[in-house]
C-alpha positions in Angstrom: 24.2 1.7 -10.7 20.6 3.5 -9.6 18.2 1.6 -7.5 14.5 1.8 -7.2 12.2 0.4 -4.4 9.4 -1.9 -5.1 6.6 -1.6 -2.7 3.1 -2.5 -1.5 0.9 -5.5 -2.2 0.1 -7.8 -5.2 -0.4 -5.5 -8.2 3.2 -4.2 -7.5 4.8 -7.5 -7.3 3.1 -8.6 -10.2 0.2 -11.4 -10.9 0.5 -10.8 -15.0 0.7 -14.0 -16.7 4.4 -14.6 -17.7 3.3 -15.9 -21.5 1.3 -13.2 -22.1 3.8 -10.7 -23.0 7.2 -10.7 -24.3 9.9 -10.9 -21.7 12.3 -8.1 -20.8 15.8 -8.8 -21.0 18.4 -6.0 -20.5 21.9 -6.6 -19.5 21.8 -3.2 -17.5 18.7 -3.9 -15.1 19.3 -5.9 -12.2 17.3 -7.2 -9.0 18.2 -7.6 -5.3 18.8 -11.1 -4.2 20.0 -12.4 -1.1 21.8 -9.0 -0.7 23.3 -9.4 -4.3 22.5 -8.1 -7.7 21.2 -10.4 -10.4 20.0 -9.7 -14.0 16.6 -8.9 -14.1 14.6 -11.9 -14.6 10.6 -12.0 -14.4 8.9 -12.5 -12.0 10.9 -9.9 -10.2 9.3 -10.6 -6.7 8.8 -14.2 -5.5 6.3 -12.9 -2.2 4.3 -16.1 -4.0 4.8 -18.9 -6.2 2.3 -17.1 -8.4 4.1 -14.2 -8.9 4.4 -12.9 -12.4 4.4 -9.9 -14.4 4.5 -6.4 -12.8 4.9 -2.6 -13.7 8.7 -2.7 -12.8 9.8 -4.8 -15.8 8.6 -2.0 -18.2 9.8 0.8 -15.9 13.3 -0.6 -15.9 13.1 -1.2 -19.9 12.1 2.4 -20.2 14.9 3.9 -17.9 17.6 1.8 -19.9 16.2 3.2 -23.3 16.6 6.6 -22.0 20.1 5.9 -20.0 22.0 3.9 -22.1 25.3 2.4 -20.8 23.9 3.0 -17.0 22.7 0.6 -14.6 19.4 0.3 -12.7 18.9 -2.3 -9.7 15.3 -3.1 -8.7 14.6 -3.6 -4.6 11.7 -6.0 -4.5 9.7 -5.7 -1.4 5.9 -5.7 -2.4 3.7 -8.3 -0.2 0.7 -9.8 -1.8 -2.3 -9.3 -0.1 -0.8 -6.5 2.7 -2.9 -3.9 4.1 -1.6 -0.5 4.9 -1.6 -0.9 8.6 1.0 -4.0 7.7 3.5 -1.4 6.3 3.5 1.0 9.5 7.0 1.6 10.2 7.4 -0.5 13.0 6.2 -3.5 11.3 7.8 -6.5 9.4 7.3 -5.5 5.9 8.7 -1.7 6.5 11.7 -3.3 8.1 12.3 -5.3 5.6 12.1 -3.2 2.9 14.5 -0.8 4.7 17.1 -3.8 5.4 17.1 -4.7 1.6 17.7 -0.7 0.5 20.5 -0.9 3.1 22.1 -3.9 1.2 21.4 -1.9 -2.0 23.0 1.1 -0.8 26.5 -0.6 -0.6 26.5 -0.5 -4.2 23.9 1.5 -5.7 22.2 5.1 -5.2 18.5 5.0 -4.6 16.5 7.3 -6.7 13.1 6.9 -6.2 10.3 4.5 -4.8 7.3 2.8 -6.7 4.2 2.0 -4.5 1.0 0.5 -5.4 -1.2 -0.7 -2.7 -4.9 0.0 -1.5 -7.2 -3.0 -2.5 -7.2 -4.7 0.9 -8.1 -1.6 2.5 -11.0 -0.7 -0.2 -13.9 -1.8 2.2 -15.4 -1.2 5.6 -13.9 2.2 5.6 -10.6 1.9 5.5 -10.5 4.9 3.4 -10.9 7.2 6.1 -7.4 7.1 7.6 -5.4 5.9 4.3 -4.2 8.9 3.2 -2.6 9.8 7.0 -1.3 6.4 7.0 0.2 6.3 3.7 1.8 9.9 4.5 3.3 8.2 7.7 5.0 5.4 5.7 6.6 7.5 3.0 8.0 9.8 5.7 9.2 7.2 8.0 10.9 5.6 4.7 12.3 8.9 3.7 13.8 9.2 7.0 15.0 5.9 7.7 17.1 5.8 4.2 18.1 9.5 5.2 16.6 10.3 1.6 14.4 13.2 2.3 12.2 14.4 -0.8 13.1 11.2 -2.3 10.8 10.7 -5.2 7.8 8.6 -4.7 5.3 7.3 -7.4 1.8 5.5 -6.2 -0.4 4.1 -8.7 -4.1 4.3 -8.5 -6.6 1.4 -8.1 -8.1 0.4 -11.3 -11.8 0.6 -11.8 -12.3 -3.0 -12.6 -12.5 -3.3 -8.7 -15.9 -4.4 -7.0 -17.2 -6.1 -10.2 -16.1 -9.6 -10.2 -14.2 -12.5 -8.4 -11.7 -11.8 -5.6 -12.0 -8.0 -6.4 -16.0 -8.0 -5.3 -14.9 -7.1 -1.7 -13.2 -3.8 -3.0 -16.4 -1.9 -3.2 -14.5 1.8 -2.0 -11.6 1.2 -4.1 -13.0 5.0 -5.7 -12.4 6.1 -2.2 -9.0 5.2 -1.9 -8.1 6.8 -5.3 -9.5 10.0 -3.7 -7.4 9.9 -0.6 -4.4 8.7 -3.0 -5.4 11.8 -4.9 -5.3 14.3 -1.8 -2.2 12.5 -0.5 0.0 13.5 -3.8 -1.5 17.1 -3.6 -0.3 17.3 -0.1 3.1 15.6 0.2 6.5 17.0 -1.7 7.9 14.9 -4.4 5.1 12.3 -4.4 3.5 11.4 -7.9 0.2 9.9 -9.0 -0.1 7.4 -11.7 -3.3 6.7 -13.5 -5.1 3.4 -13.7 -7.1 4.2 -16.6 -8.2 1.7 -18.9 -6.0 -1.3 -17.5 -7.9 -4.5 -17.4 -7.7 -7.7 -15.3 -6.8 -11.4 -14.9 -10.0 -13.5 -14.6 -9.7 -13.1 -10.8 -11.3 -9.5 -10.8 -8.4 -8.0 -8.7 -5.3 -8.5 -10.2 -4.0 -6.4 -13.4 -3.0 -8.6 -16.2 0.0 -8.7 -18.1 -0.4 -6.5 -20.9 -1.9 -3.8 -18.9 0.9 -3.8 -16.2 3.5 -3.3 -19.2 1.1 0.2 -19.7 0.8 0.8 -16.1 5.0 0.5 -16.1 5.2 3.1 -18.8 3.1 5.7 -16.9 5.1 4.9 -13.5 7.9 5.4 -15.4 6.8 8.7 -16.9 5.7 10.2 -13.8 8.9 9.2 -12.2 11.4 10.6 -14.9 9.2 13.7 -15.3 8.6 14.2 -11.7 4.7 15.0 -12.5 1.3 13.4 -12.2 0.4 10.9 -15.2 -3.3 11.4 -14.8 -4.5 9.4 -17.9 -3.6 6.6 -20.4 -0.4 8.0 -22.1 -1.2 8.0 -26.3 2.0 6.5 -26.8 2.5 3.5 -24.8 2.4 0.7 -26.9 4.8 2.3 -29.5 7.3 2.8 -26.3 6.9 -0.8 -25.3 7.4 -2.1 -28.9 10.8 -0.1 -29.2 12.1 -1.1 -25.6 10.9 -4.5 -25.1 9.2 -6.2 -28.4 12.1 -5.1 -30.7 15.2 -4.8 -28.3 17.8 -6.9 -30.1 19.3 -9.3 -27.4 22.9 -8.8 -26.5 25.6 -11.5 -26.2 25.0 -11.2 -22.3 21.4 -11.5 -22.8 21.4 -14.3 -25.1 23.5 -16.5 -22.8 21.5 -15.5 -19.9 18.4 -16.8 -21.8 20.0 -20.0 -22.9 21.4 -20.6 -19.3 17.7 -20.5 -18.4 16.8 -22.7 -20.9 19.6 -25.4 -20.1 18.7 -25.0 -16.0 15.0 -25.7 -17.2 15.6 -28.7 -19.3 14.2 -27.0 -22.7 18.3 -26.9 -24.2 20.5 -29.9 -24.4 24.2 -29.4 -23.0 25.2 -29.8 -26.6 23.1 -26.9 -27.4 24.2 -25.1 -24.6 28.2 -25.6 -25.3 27.5 -24.1 -28.8 25.8 -21.1 -27.7 28.9 -20.7 -25.7 31.2 -21.2 -27.9 33.1 -24.3 -26.4 34.6 -26.7 -28.0 34.2 -30.3 -27.6 
C-alpha cells in the first residue's frame, strides 16, 4: 500500500457538506484509524464534529483510477483553525502527524504530503514569516520521517476570503499566497495547487464540497505530474464524473455501504441479510 499524509487546517480536513456531492467509495482507498487501515469513508477527518468533504477524497479516487489494483491509504492529521506556529516541529500537531505516519509505515510506503493552511495567519502581518515557518515544517517532517525529497503539495488560499462571514478577518490571504509561491520556488520537491474559481460555504471561509472535489483533482495532478498547477484544469468535471459519479460499486463497496446503512438505522436486518446472501 502507498500512503499520503494530510496536514494543515480545516480546508484540508474538509468542511464541504456531505450531501452536496456523490460520495467516494473505492475498495482500494483506505484511511488510518487507531493505527489501523479502514476502508475510506467521508468525512476522512474527525478533527471536529462538523468535518465534511475535503480534497483528499477526489485525490484518492483519481489515484485509484490511474493505479488499478493498487491501494492508497490516507493519513488524516489536519486540525481546524490551526496556525502555522502550531505546526512547529516541537508542537503537538507536528508530533501527532509523525506518530501517525510511523503507524502507517508499518504497512505502507509514504509517497507524499498534502498541505492546506494559512487562513489563520492571513491577518496582522502573519505573512511576513510564513514562508520561513512553512519551510521549517517541511524540512522537519522529511527529516523525522527519513524521507528527504518527499513530494509536498501545497494549495493556495481561495480568493473568496476577506469578504464575508468568518472569512472577513483573512484580509492578507493574497500575501500568504505570495509567500506560498515563493516557497515552492525555493524548496525542491514542493508543488503549488491553484485555488482559482473555488467557491465557499455560506460561512465565507470554508471551501464548499463541489469546489473541494475540483481542488482534489488539482492536488492529484500536481502530485502525479510533479508540477505546479497554476490555474483551474479544463477537465476537472470530466475526471470526477469518470472516477466518482460513474464508478460502479464492487461487491466489497456495496457491502460496506449496506453495513453503514444498517448501523445508522436506514436498512432493516432482513434487508442486510438479503444483501449479504444470508439464508434464514
